[in-house]
C-alpha positions as CSV (number, residue, x, y, z in Angstrom):
1,M,-14.9,-104.7,247.8
2,K,-18.5,-103.8,249.0
3,K,-21.1,-103.3,247.1
4,N,-22.2,-99.5,248.2
5,I,-25.5,-99.0,249.0
6,L,-28.2,-96.2,249.1
7,V,-31.0,-96.4,251.8
8,V,-34.0,-93.9,251.4
9,D,-36.6,-94.0,253.9
10,D,-38.0,-91.2,256.1
11,S,-38.9,-93.4,259.2
12,A,-35.3,-93.5,261.6
13,L,-36.8,-96.5,262.8
14,M,-36.9,-98.3,259.1
15,R,-34.1,-96.8,258.3
16,R,-31.8,-98.1,260.8
17,V,-33.2,-101.7,260.5
18,I,-32.5,-101.6,256.4
19,C,-29.3,-100.3,257.4
20,D,-28.2,-103.1,259.9
21,I,-29.3,-105.5,258.0
22,I,-27.4,-104.7,254.6
23,D,-24.3,-104.1,257.0
24,S,-24.3,-107.7,258.3
25,D,-23.2,-108.8,255.5
26,S,-19.5,-108.4,254.6
27,T,-21.2,-108.3,250.9
28,F,-22.8,-105.0,251.0
29,Q,-22.2,-101.5,252.7
30,V,-24.3,-98.5,253.2
31,K,-22.5,-95.8,251.8
32,D,-25.1,-93.1,252.9
33,I,-29.1,-92.5,253.9
34,C,-31.7,-90.2,252.6
35,R,-34.9,-89.2,254.4
36,D,-36.6,-88.1,251.2
37,G,-36.7,-88.4,248.1
38,L,-34.9,-85.0,247.4
39,E,-32.0,-85.4,249.6
40,A,-31.4,-89.1,247.3
41,Y,-31.7,-87.1,244.2
42,E,-29.1,-85.1,245.1
43,K,-27.0,-87.9,246.7
44,L,-27.5,-90.0,243.0
45,K,-26.2,-86.9,240.8
46,A,-23.3,-87.3,242.1
47,T,-22.6,-90.5,243.5
48,A,-23.3,-94.1,241.9
49,Y,-24.3,-97.0,243.7
50,D,-24.4,-100.4,243.3
51,A,-27.9,-100.7,244.1
52,V,-30.9,-98.4,245.8
53,V,-32.8,-99.0,248.4
54,L,-36.1,-96.9,248.8
55,D,-39.1,-95.8,250.6
56,I,-42.5,-94.7,248.9
57,N,-44.0,-92.7,250.7
58,M,-41.9,-89.9,252.4
59,P,-42.2,-86.5,252.7
60,R,-41.3,-83.5,250.1
61,M,-40.3,-85.8,247.1
62,D,-41.7,-89.0,247.3
63,G,-39.8,-92.3,245.4
64,L,-42.6,-92.0,242.5
65,E,-41.1,-88.6,242.3
66,L,-37.8,-89.9,242.8
67,L,-37.9,-92.2,239.6
68,Q,-39.6,-90.1,237.5
69,K,-36.8,-87.8,238.4
70,L,-33.9,-89.6,237.3
71,Q,-35.9,-90.6,234.4
72,E,-36.1,-87.9,233.3
73,D,-32.5,-86.6,233.5
74,G,-31.2,-90.0,232.3
75,I,-29.7,-90.8,235.8
76,K,-29.3,-94.4,235.9
77,A,-29.9,-96.6,239.2
78,T,-30.3,-99.9,240.2
79,V,-33.6,-99.0,242.5
80,I,-35.9,-101.9,245.0
81,V,-38.8,-100.9,246.1
82,V,-40.3,-101.1,249.8
83,S,-44.1,-101.4,249.5
84,T,-46.9,-102.2,251.4
85,L,-48.5,-105.0,251.0
86,T,-52.4,-102.6,250.4
87,T,-54.1,-102.7,247.5
88,K,-53.1,-99.1,246.4
89,G,-48.9,-99.7,247.4
90,A,-49.5,-102.4,244.5
91,D,-50.8,-100.3,242.0
92,V,-48.0,-98.0,243.4
93,T,-45.7,-100.8,243.1
94,I,-46.2,-101.1,239.4
95,R,-46.1,-97.0,238.4
96,A,-42.7,-97.7,240.1
97,M,-41.1,-100.7,238.2
98,E,-42.7,-98.7,235.0
99,L,-40.5,-95.7,236.6
100,G,-37.2,-97.7,236.6
101,A,-37.8,-99.8,239.8
102,I,-36.3,-103.5,239.3
103,D,-38.3,-105.0,241.8
104,F,-39.9,-104.7,245.7
105,I,-39.5,-106.2,248.7
106,T,-43.1,-106.0,251.1
107,K,-42.9,-103.4,254.1
108,P,-43.0,-105.1,257.2
109,C,-46.0,-103.9,259.0
110,N,-44.8,-103.2,262.6
111,V,-41.3,-103.6,264.3
112,I,-41.4,-107.0,264.9
113,E,-42.0,-107.9,261.5
114,A,-39.1,-105.8,260.8
115,K,-36.4,-107.3,262.7
116,S,-37.3,-111.3,261.3
117,D,-35.4,-112.9,259.6
118,E,-37.5,-113.1,257.0
119,F,-37.6,-109.2,256.2
120,R,-34.0,-109.7,256.3
121,R,-33.5,-112.8,254.4
122,R,-36.0,-111.1,251.3
123,I,-33.7,-107.9,251.2
124,L,-30.4,-109.7,251.5
125,Q,-31.6,-112.3,248.7
126,M,-32.9,-109.7,246.3
127,L,-29.8,-107.6,246.6
128,K,-27.3,-110.4,245.3
129,A,-29.9,-111.7,243.4
130,V,-29.7,-107.8,241.1
131,I,-25.7,-107.4,241.5
132,R,-24.1,-109.3,239.4
133,S,-20.7,-109.7,240.0
134,D,-17.7,-109.5,237.0
135,D,-17.5,-112.9,237.7
136,V,-21.0,-113.9,236.8
137,K,-20.7,-110.9,233.7
138,A,-17.2,-112.7,232.2
139,Q,-18.6,-116.4,232.5
140,V,-22.2,-115.2,230.7
141,A,-20.3,-113.5,228.3
142,E,-17.9,-116.2,226.9
143,P,-19.9,-119.5,227.3
144,A,-18.1,-121.3,225.0
145,K,-15.3,-121.5,227.4
146,D,-17.9,-123.3,230.3
147,S,-18.1,-126.8,228.9
148,S,-21.3,-127.2,231.5
149,V,-23.7,-124.5,229.6
150,K,-25.4,-126.1,226.8
151,M,-26.0,-124.9,223.3
152,P,-29.5,-123.9,222.5
153,R,-30.9,-126.6,219.7
154,K,-31.2,-125.7,216.1
155,L,-34.1,-122.8,215.1
156,E,-37.2,-124.1,213.8
157,R,-39.8,-121.8,212.5
158,T,-42.8,-123.6,211.7
159,G,-45.5,-121.5,212.5
160,A,-49.0,-122.7,214.5
161,S,-50.4,-124.8,211.0
162,G,-53.6,-125.5,212.9
163,K,-51.8,-126.8,215.8
164,K,-53.5,-126.6,219.1
165,V,-51.1,-124.3,220.7
166,L,-50.3,-123.0,224.1
167,V,-47.9,-120.1,225.4
168,A,-47.1,-120.4,229.1
169,L,-44.6,-117.9,230.0
170,A,-42.7,-117.7,233.4
171,C,-40.7,-114.7,235.3
172,S,-39.5,-113.1,238.7
173,T,-37.2,-110.5,239.8
174,G,-37.1,-108.0,237.3
175,G,-40.4,-109.8,235.4
176,P,-42.8,-106.7,236.1
177,K,-41.0,-104.5,234.2
178,A,-39.6,-106.5,231.3
179,L,-43.2,-107.9,230.9
180,Q,-43.9,-104.4,229.5
181,S,-41.7,-105.7,227.0
182,V,-43.3,-108.2,225.7
183,V,-47.1,-108.9,226.4
184,P,-48.3,-105.0,225.2
185,Y,-46.4,-106.2,222.2
186,L,-48.8,-108.8,221.3
187,P,-51.5,-108.8,218.8
188,K,-55.2,-109.1,219.6
189,D,-55.8,-112.5,217.7
190,L,-52.5,-114.0,218.6
191,N,-53.2,-117.7,217.9
192,A,-53.1,-119.0,221.2
193,P,-53.9,-118.8,225.0
194,M,-51.3,-117.7,226.9
195,V,-50.5,-118.6,230.8
196,L,-48.1,-116.1,233.3
197,V,-46.3,-117.2,236.3
198,Q,-44.9,-114.1,238.2
199,H,-43.5,-114.5,241.3
200,M,-46.2,-111.8,243.4
201,P,-47.4,-112.3,246.4
202,I,-51.1,-111.3,246.6
203,G,-52.9,-108.1,244.8
204,F,-50.2,-107.4,243.1
205,T,-50.5,-109.7,239.9
206,R,-54.4,-108.1,239.8
207,S,-52.8,-104.9,239.8
208,M,-49.8,-106.1,236.9
209,A,-52.8,-107.3,234.6
210,E,-54.6,-104.9,235.1
211,R,-51.8,-103.1,234.0
212,L,-51.1,-105.1,231.0
213,N,-54.3,-105.0,230.1
214,E,-54.5,-101.0,229.4
215,L,-51.8,-101.4,228.0
216,S,-52.4,-104.3,225.2
217,D,-54.2,-105.1,222.7
218,I,-54.0,-108.7,224.1
219,E,-56.9,-109.5,226.8
220,V,-54.5,-109.8,229.7
221,R,-56.7,-110.9,233.1
222,E,-56.0,-112.3,236.2
223,A,-57.4,-115.8,236.5
224,K,-59.5,-116.9,238.3
225,E,-61.1,-120.6,239.0
226,G,-62.6,-122.2,235.8
227,D,-61.9,-119.3,233.5
228,V,-61.9,-121.2,229.8
229,L,-58.6,-120.4,227.7
230,K,-60.0,-119.0,225.2
231,K,-57.1,-117.3,222.2
232,G,-55.8,-113.9,222.7
233,C,-56.3,-113.5,225.9
234,V,-53.5,-114.3,228.8
235,Y,-54.1,-115.6,232.0
236,V,-51.8,-114.3,234.9
237,A,-51.6,-116.9,238.0
238,P,-52.9,-114.4,241.3
239,G,-50.3,-114.3,243.5
240,G,-51.0,-116.4,246.4
241,K,-51.7,-119.7,244.9
242,H,-50.6,-121.8,242.2
243,M,-52.2,-122.7,239.1
244,E,-53.0,-125.5,237.0
245,I,-54.3,-126.2,233.8
246,K,-56.6,-129.2,233.1
247,K,-58.2,-130.6,230.0
248,Q,-62.4,-131.4,230.3
249,A,-64.4,-133.9,228.4
250,D,-66.0,-131.2,226.0
251,G,-62.0,-130.1,225.0
252,N,-61.4,-126.8,226.6
253,H,-59.3,-126.3,229.1
254,V,-59.9,-124.6,232.5
255,V,-57.6,-123.1,235.0
256,R,-58.0,-124.9,238.6
257,L,-56.5,-123.2,241.7
258,N,-54.8,-124.3,244.5
259,E,-53.6,-122.8,247.7
260,E,-51.4,-126.1,248.5
261,P,-47.9,-125.4,250.4
262,P,-45.5,-123.1,248.8
263,I,-43.1,-124.9,246.5
264,G,-39.3,-123.4,247.5
265,G,-41.6,-120.6,248.7
266,L,-42.9,-119.6,245.7
267,R,-46.7,-120.0,245.5
268,P,-48.0,-119.5,242.6
269,C,-44.9,-122.0,241.3
270,A,-44.3,-122.0,237.5
271,N,-43.0,-125.6,237.5
272,V,-47.3,-126.4,239.6
273,T,-47.9,-124.8,236.1
274,Y,-46.0,-126.5,233.7
275,E,-46.5,-129.9,234.7
276,S,-50.0,-129.4,234.8
277,L,-50.0,-129.5,231.1
278,R,-48.5,-132.7,230.7
279,T,-52.1,-134.2,230.5
280,S,-53.0,-131.3,228.4
281,G,-54.8,-131.4,224.7
282,Y,-51.9,-129.3,223.1
283,D,-49.9,-130.3,220.3
284,E,-47.6,-128.5,221.2
285,I,-46.1,-125.8,224.9
286,V,-44.5,-123.0,223.4
287,C,-42.5,-122.3,226.8
288,V,-40.8,-118.7,227.4
289,V,-38.6,-117.7,230.6
290,L,-37.5,-114.7,231.4
291,T,-35.5,-112.8,234.0
292,G,-35.9,-114.3,237.4
293,M,-33.9,-115.7,240.4
294,G,-33.8,-119.0,241.0
295,S,-34.3,-121.9,238.7
296,D,-38.2,-122.2,238.9
297,G,-40.2,-123.6,235.7
298,T,-36.8,-125.5,234.9
299,G,-38.1,-129.3,236.7
300,G,-41.6,-128.2,235.0
301,I,-40.6,-127.9,231.6
302,L,-38.0,-130.6,231.8
303,S,-40.9,-133.0,233.0
304,L,-43.5,-131.4,229.6
305,N,-40.7,-131.8,227.9
306,S,-41.2,-136.3,228.1
307,K,-44.9,-136.1,227.2
308,K,-45.3,-133.3,224.9
309,K,-43.8,-131.2,222.3
310,I,-42.4,-128.0,223.4
311,Y,-40.6,-125.4,221.9
312,V,-38.5,-123.2,224.4
313,I,-37.8,-119.4,224.0
314,S,-34.9,-118.0,227.0
315,Q,-34.2,-114.5,226.9
316,D,-30.5,-113.7,226.6
317,A,-28.6,-112.5,229.7
318,A,-27.5,-109.0,228.7
319,S,-30.7,-108.2,228.9
320,C,-31.9,-109.9,232.1
321,V,-32.3,-108.1,235.6
322,V,-31.3,-111.2,237.3
323,Y,-29.7,-114.3,234.2
324,G,-31.7,-116.9,237.3
325,M,-33.8,-118.7,235.4
326,P,-33.5,-118.2,231.9
327,K,-29.9,-119.1,232.3
328,A,-31.0,-122.6,234.3
329,I,-33.2,-123.8,231.6
330,A,-30.6,-122.9,229.1
331,D,-28.2,-125.1,230.8
332,A,-30.4,-128.0,231.1
333,G,-29.9,-127.9,227.3
334,V,-33.7,-127.5,226.0
335,V,-33.8,-124.0,224.5
336,D,-34.7,-123.5,221.0
337,E,-33.9,-120.0,220.8
338,V,-32.4,-116.9,223.3
339,V,-33.0,-114.0,222.3
340,P,-33.3,-110.2,223.7
341,L,-36.0,-109.1,226.0
342,T,-37.0,-106.7,222.3
343,E,-37.6,-109.5,220.7
344,I,-39.6,-111.9,222.7
345,A,-42.8,-111.0,221.7
346,Q,-41.8,-111.1,217.8
347,T,-40.4,-114.7,218.4
348,I,-44.0,-115.7,220.4
349,I,-45.5,-114.7,217.4
350,K,-43.6,-115.9,214.7
351,K,-43.6,-119.3,216.2
352,V,-48.1,-119.1,217.3
353,G,-49.2,-117.4,214.5
354,V,-52.3,-114.8,214.3
355,Q,-56.1,-116.0,213.8
């Protein structure tokens, strides 16, 4: 049975392009279309859709107002936002995800881009990632029946005990929203720095970091070239650049950014960050993997594991928007703890301690 999608956009051209893309895949069908948030609100009150593709800038009721209304009324919907690649658009997109949007797709600047294979790929990839089939849910619910799924290693709550520790977190689809259930719950005196890789374009990572900083006691910033890592600070890899951590002669660790080609379409790529930590001076790396499509992070963590003591915390399937990255690292057999999203922050604190 095809998945039913609602498309909400005030542009007739964009509605047509998006509908054609969705209907071109046998998995989906556009069930309804709306020209603004008010029409969409009436539809969503009466009809359940498998996903909603939502524009932000619309007359009468815009995308943010619709998300706010759905939240107030307790109407559940899987919403993917289509957002412009501007600073203002980035701020609005982060706000949209606070209000319940799952993730976003960057909006084409012109008709040629709208009809490109890349835009089509992004829409279909996102829809397939956020709509999990009943078969996948059944496999996740009963992992013991799948012999390829390795159980977590024995739990070990030792605390930092004077060791030099770093937290390295990776996430993708659903990550910006998930991070608001993690970072604001970390104390400003966390006994470790944190480096964070979230797959987002240029500009969006800055908006996300600024918003997380507003919500948190711990300091959060978009990483810059040469930043010296310090405890109680979160360094977000900037969109469009890979982030490496390098040890200096004085024992400090600094951020190194580069614009090497994307890896698997990703820049920043978490594997690059994890692999750079092989030569770091940290006694232990606490690796955290949250919701996201694909398997970025797994290769880097496995490589890091061959050189450093690591401790891996993975988000559980039930609380993931997309159980891709956490599943990949769990299947690799190096996970120490699998916990719900709401327990990730406390698990980090228990492991690394406070100053």
